[in-house]
C-alpha positions, 0 to 999 in steps of 0.5 A: 500500500502506498503512502500519500504525499504532502500536497505542497512538498511531496514528502511522505512523512508527517507528525501528529501531536498529543495533549502533552505536546509530544510528537509522533512521526506518521505516514498516511496510506491510500485509505487515509489511515494514519500509521506510526512509522515505527511499528512499536509506537502507537497512535493512541492518545494522538490527535489524528485529525490534523497532520503536520508535514515534516518537510514544509509548513503544510498542515491539514487533515489526512483526507485533504491528501489526494491519493492520485498525487503520488509519483511512481 
């Protein structure tokens, strides 16, 4: 399954935040599911409604990523 890219800079890595301000690095798959990059980490307790790009200033909802934008 492919990861969706940032609509602004085309990288595939984002982060999410929890109430304590901690960050977790994630990707978003073609089903718009937010998945932790490291399998041993959990997204429990993190706000998955807003993702923040690691490569630029873009932020938005996982649904705002377009599945057709990824490059081969």
